[in-house]
C-alpha positions in Angstrom: -102.1 204.4 27.4 -99.5 202.2 25.6 -99.2 201.8 21.8 -101.5 198.7 21.6 -104.2 200.5 23.6 -104.2 203.5 21.3 -104.0 201.3 18.1 -107.0 199.2 19.4 -109.1 202.3 19.8 -108.1 203.6 16.4 -109.0 200.4 14.7 -112.3 200.2 16.6 -113.6 203.7 16.2 -111.7 205.6 13.5 -112.1 205.4 9.7 -109.0 203.7 8.4 -108.0 206.4 5.9 -104.3 206.7 7.0 -101.4 204.3 6.6 -100.0 205.2 10.0 -96.5 204.4 11.1 -96.5 201.8 13.8 -95.6 204.1 16.7 -97.7 206.4 18.9 -96.1 209.8 19.7 -96.5 210.9 23.3 -94.5 214.2 23.7 -91.7 216.2 22.4 -89.2 219.1 23.0 -87.7 221.1 20.2 -87.2 218.8 17.3 -87.0 215.6 19.4 -90.0 213.4 20.0 -90.8 210.4 22.3 -93.3 207.6 21.7 -95.5 206.0 24.3 -92.8 203.4 25.1 -90.2 206.1 25.8 -88.2 205.7 22.6 -86.6 208.9 21.3 -86.8 210.1 17.7 -85.3 213.1 15.9 -88.1 214.7 13.9 -87.4 215.6 10.2 -91.2 215.9 9.6 -92.6 218.6 11.8 -96.1 217.2 11.3 -95.8 217.5 7.5 -94.3 221.0 7.7 -96.7 222.3 10.4 -94.8 222.5 13.7 -92.5 225.3 12.6 -91.5 226.1 16.2 -91.0 222.5 17.2 -92.6 221.0 20.3 -93.3 222.4 23.8 -92.4 225.9 22.7 -93.3 227.9 25.8 -94.2 231.2 24.1 -96.5 229.4 21.7 -98.2 227.4 24.4 -98.6 230.5 26.7 -100.2 232.5 23.9 -102.8 229.8 23.3 -103.5 229.4 27.0 -103.8 233.1 27.6 -106.1 233.6 24.7 -108.2 230.6 25.7 -108.7 232.1 29.1 -110.0 235.3 27.4 -112.1 234.0 24.5 -111.5 230.8 22.6 -114.0 231.4 19.8 -116.6 234.0 18.9 -116.9 233.8 15.0 -116.4 236.4 12.4 -119.6 238.2 13.3 -117.3 240.2 15.7 -113.9 241.7 15.7 -111.1 240.2 17.8 -107.6 241.4 18.3 -105.4 238.3 17.4 -106.4 237.9 13.7 -106.2 241.7 13.1 -102.7 241.8 14.6 -101.7 238.8 12.6 -102.9 240.3 9.3 -101.0 243.5 10.1 -97.8 241.4 10.2 -98.4 238.8 7.5 -99.7 241.1 4.7 -96.7 243.5 4.7 -94.2 240.7 5.0 -95.7 239.1 1.9 -96.0 242.3 -0.1 -99.7 241.7 -0.5 -102.8 243.9 0.2 -105.2 241.9 2.3 -105.7 238.5 3.9 -108.5 236.0 4.4 -108.2 233.4 7.2 -109.5 229.9 7.2 -108.5 226.5 8.6 -106.5 224.4 6.1 -104.5 224.3 2.9 -107.3 222.7 0.8 -109.7 225.4 2.0 -107.2 228.1 1.2 -106.8 226.8 -2.3 -110.6 226.6 -2.7 -110.6 230.3 -1.8 -108.0 231.3 -4.4 -109.9 229.4 -7.1 -113.0 231.4 -6.2 -111.1 234.7 -6.4 -109.8 233.9 -9.8 -113.2 232.9 -11.2 -115.1 235.8 -9.7 -112.4 238.3 -10.9 -112.8 237.0 -14.4 -116.6 236.8 -14.3 -117.0 240.3 -13.2 -114.6 241.7 -15.7 -115.2 239.4 -18.7 -118.5 237.6 -18.1 -119.2 233.9 -18.4 -117.0 231.4 -20.3 -113.6 232.4 -18.9 -113.2 230.2 -15.9 -110.5 227.6 -16.7 -107.5 227.4 -14.5 -104.3 225.9 -15.8 -102.4 223.8 -13.2 -99.2 221.8 -13.5 -98.8 218.0 -13.9 -97.5 216.4 -10.7 -99.0 219.1 -8.6 -101.0 218.6 -5.4 -103.5 221.2 -4.2 -105.7 219.4 -1.7 -108.3 216.7 -1.0 -111.7 218.4 -1.5 -113.6 217.6 -4.7 -112.4 220.8 -6.4 -108.8 220.8 -5.2 -108.5 217.1 -6.2 -109.4 218.1 -9.7 -107.0 221.0 -9.6 -104.3 218.5 -8.6 -102.3 217.4 -11.7 -101.9 213.7 -10.9 -104.3 211.3 -12.6 -104.7 208.9 -9.7 -106.3 211.6 -7.6 -109.1 211.8 -10.2 -110.6 208.4 -9.4 -113.7 207.3 -7.5 -115.3 210.6 -6.5 -117.1 211.5 -9.7 -118.3 214.0 -10.8 -115.4 216.3 -10.2 -115.6 220.1 -10.5 -114.7 221.0 -14.1 -112.6 223.9 -15.4 -109.0 222.7 -15.0 -106.3 221.9 -17.6 -102.8 220.6 -17.0 -99.4 221.6 -18.3 -96.0 220.1 -17.8 -93.9 221.9 -15.3 -91.0 224.0 -16.7 -92.4 223.8 -20.2 -93.8 227.0 -21.6 -94.9 225.3 -24.9 -97.0 222.9 -22.9 -98.6 225.7 -20.9 -99.3 227.7 -24.1 -100.9 224.6 -25.6 -103.5 224.7 -22.8 -104.1 228.4 -23.2 -107.3 229.8 -24.7 -110.0 232.5 -24.4 -111.6 230.5 -21.6 -108.6 230.7 -19.2 -108.7 232.9 -16.1 -105.6 231.9 -14.1 -102.5 229.7 -13.7 -102.1 228.0 -10.4 -98.8 226.4 -9.2 -96.6 225.3 -6.4 -93.1 226.7 -6.7 -91.8 223.5 -5.2 -94.1 220.5 -5.9 -94.1 219.0 -2.4 -96.3 215.9 -2.5 -95.2 215.3 -6.1 -91.6 214.7 -5.1 -90.1 218.0 -3.8 -89.5 219.4 -7.3 -88.6 223.1 -7.5 -89.7 224.9 -10.6 -87.1 226.7 -12.7 -86.8 230.4 -11.9 -86.9 231.5 -15.6 -90.0 229.4 -16.2 -91.8 231.0 -13.2 -91.0 234.5 -14.4 -92.2 233.6 -17.9 -95.5 232.4 -16.5 -95.8 235.6 -14.5 -95.2 237.7 -17.6 -97.8 235.7 -19.6 -100.4 236.1 -16.8 -99.8 239.9 -16.8 -100.1 240.1 -20.6 -103.4 238.1 -20.8 -104.9 239.3 -17.5 -104.8 235.8 -16.0 -104.4 235.7 -12.3 -101.2 234.2 -11.0 -102.2 231.9 -8.2 -99.4 230.5 -6.1 -100.0 227.6 -3.7 -97.6 228.2 -0.7 -99.4 225.8 1.7 -96.2 223.9 2.2 -93.5 226.3 1.1 -94.8 229.4 2.9 -94.2 231.0 6.3 -90.4 230.6 6.4 -90.1 227.0 5.3 -87.8 227.8 2.3 -85.8 230.4 4.1 -87.8 233.4 3.1 -91.3 234.3 4.3 -92.6 232.9 1.0 -90.9 231.0 -1.7 -92.0 233.4 -4.4 -89.7 236.0 -2.9 -86.8 233.9 -4.1 -88.2 233.8 -7.6 -88.7 237.5 -8.0 -92.3 237.3 -8.8 -95.4 238.7 -7.0 -98.6 236.6 -7.2 -102.1 238.0 -7.5 -103.3 235.6 -4.9 -101.2 233.3 -2.6 -102.4 230.5 -0.3 -100.8 229.5 3.0 -101.4 227.0 5.8 -99.3 224.3 7.6 -96.6 226.3 9.5 -98.5 229.5 10.0 -99.9 228.6 13.5 -97.2 226.2 14.5 -99.5 223.2 15.1 -103.0 224.5 15.3 -105.4 224.2 12.2 -105.0 227.5 10.4 -104.7 228.7 6.8 -105.8 231.3 4.4 -104.9 233.4 1.4 -103.7 236.9 0.5 -104.6 239.0 -2.5 -102.8 241.9 -4.2 -104.5 245.3 -4.6 -106.0 244.4 -7.9 -107.9 241.5 -6.3 -108.5 243.0 -2.9 -112.2 243.8 -3.5 -113.1 240.7 -5.6 -114.7 238.9 -2.6 -117.2 241.0 -0.8 -119.6 240.4 2.1 -121.3 237.1 1.7 -119.0 235.8 -1.1 -116.8 233.7 1.1 -116.6 232.7 4.8 -115.5 230.3 7.5 -116.9 229.8 10.9 -113.6 229.0 12.5 -111.5 231.3 10.2 -109.3 233.6 12.2 -110.0 231.7 15.4 -108.6 233.8 18.3 -106.5 230.9 19.8 -105.1 229.9 16.4 -104.4 233.5 15.5 -102.6 234.1 18.8 -100.4 231.1 18.1 -99.8 232.4 14.6 -98.7 235.8 16.0 -95.9 233.9 18.0 -94.8 232.2 14.8 -94.7 235.5 12.8 -92.7 237.2 15.6 -90.1 234.4 15.5 -89.6 234.8 11.7 -87.0 237.6 11.9 -84.5 238.1 9.1 -81.8 236.5 11.2 -84.1 233.5 11.9 -84.8 233.1 8.2 -81.1 233.3 7.4 -80.6 230.5 9.9 -83.2 228.4 8.1 -81.3 228.8 4.9 -78.0 227.9 6.6 -79.5 224.8 8.2 -80.9 223.7 4.9 -77.5 224.1 3.2 -75.8 222.2 6.1 -78.3 219.4 5.7 -77.8 219.2 2.0 -74.0 219.2 2.3 -73.9 216.5 5.0 -76.2 214.2 3.0 -74.2 214.7 -0.2 -71.0 214.0 1.8 -72.3 210.6 2.8 -71.7 209.3 -0.7 -74.5 206.9 -0.1 -75.3 204.4 -2.9 -79.0 204.9 -2.0 -79.0 208.7 -2.8 -79.6 209.7 -6.4 -79.8 213.5 -5.8 -80.8 216.2 -3.4 -83.2 219.1 -4.2 -85.3 221.7 -2.5 -84.9 225.1 -0.7 -84.3 225.9 2.9 -85.7 223.2 5.2 -87.8 221.7 2.5 -85.6 219.0 0.9 -86.1 216.0 -1.2 -83.6 213.1 -1.3 -83.9 210.9 -4.4 -83.8 207.2 -3.4 -82.4 204.3 -5.4 -81.5 200.7 -4.5 -84.6 200.4 -2.3 -88.0 202.1 -2.1 -88.4 205.4 -0.4 -90.9 203.8 2.0 -88.3 201.1 2.9 -85.7 203.7 3.6 -88.2 205.8 5.7 -89.0 202.7 7.8 -85.4 201.8 8.4 -84.6 205.4 9.5 -87.6 205.3 11.8 -86.5 202.1 13.4 -83.2 203.7 14.3 -84.8 206.9 15.6 -85.2 209.3 12.7 -88.7 210.4 11.4 -88.9 211.3 7.7 -91.6 211.6 5.1 -91.9 210.3 1.6 -93.1 212.1 -1.6 -93.6 211.2 -5.2 -92.4 207.8 -6.4 -88.9 207.8 -5.1 -88.2 210.7 -2.7 -87.4 210.9 1.0 -88.9 214.3 2.1 -87.3 216.2 4.9 -89.3 219.0 6.7 -87.6 219.5 10.1 -89.0 222.1 12.5 -87.5 225.5 11.6 -86.1 225.7 15.2 -84.1 222.4 14.9 -80.7 222.8 16.5 -77.4 221.8 15.0 -77.1 219.1 17.6 -80.5 217.6 16.6 -79.5 217.9 12.9 -76.3 216.0 13.6 -78.1 213.3 15.5 -80.5 212.8 12.6 -77.7 212.8 10.1 -75.7 210.3 12.1 -78.7 207.9 11.9 -78.9 208.6 8.1 -75.2 207.8 7.8 -75.7 204.5 9.7 -78.7 203.4 7.6 -77.8 204.7 4.2 -74.2 203.4 4.2 -75.3 199.8 4.9 
């Protein structure tokens, strides 16, 4: 099918909830994609941080095929090997105690909210269920995670929302303390606010929040849906902030392209959710878990070091452009935000796409870069050459 055929089917049979780019992707290899008309693109999006091993990765595809030929799904009424092996790799790598597997980032964040509220209810009783989140945050598109999101425009239309959230300014302890009270049970935050504009939190602030949570027995909930599983150059971003969460969510890159997510708890919270308290029909799906095992096996210390090196190379090359359209560069590893001035971030994204480079936007003025973790130096250079051409004009 060509682009017009696909677009016609989309418009005829699919709810129009996405502002899609006007291309249809057909296939890819590594960090290079091709549309249905044969045009080549360097991919700095990885499916919004999902395709960590890029495209057409043979080990990943073989693991899915092999597992599909054994059993594709059986539910959590039975044990299967892939999810158990995955937990045995992921939990120690995160320094946590136990994992729950689901399907998506929003679902994972729903889970960590439930852990916080049940922990507090069992220890302190009713009336201690408020979770403080940060302004400009993004935690998902379910009714509850929309309310947890600290951006007002997400709080429209879908009333009534789940209550029990208050919002503090990022990197401002006075603002957070102003939201504190006897009714608080947790603080929930992204260490880099991805959708909000790729804004890293200050290290000292994060450590101060962690200390406050320990002092008041609030749970420290860290949303690593976008930052986790190698994206920032360590297994999880919090490992670069020298804090340890009580509960951490993950999704996106964990299974390299299949729907998968979940959360992990520390020992203190390990037994909060018991049989019947939480569940997911597709959680820990054998095929997705098999794919996730391939991703975890790839994330060696040497691989993660390469992610950090590629991220620094990308930053340095963009800075060296001296482009009048760049107002700043921020982020960690291969999660970078480029501040855009002189045109809108969407205009810049479209110009880059026209020349063969796929990028994302975030916040009000940020070009967001999330290349596959396996992107080669050659692919980086091809993408950077396109940026140089477009952003120097």
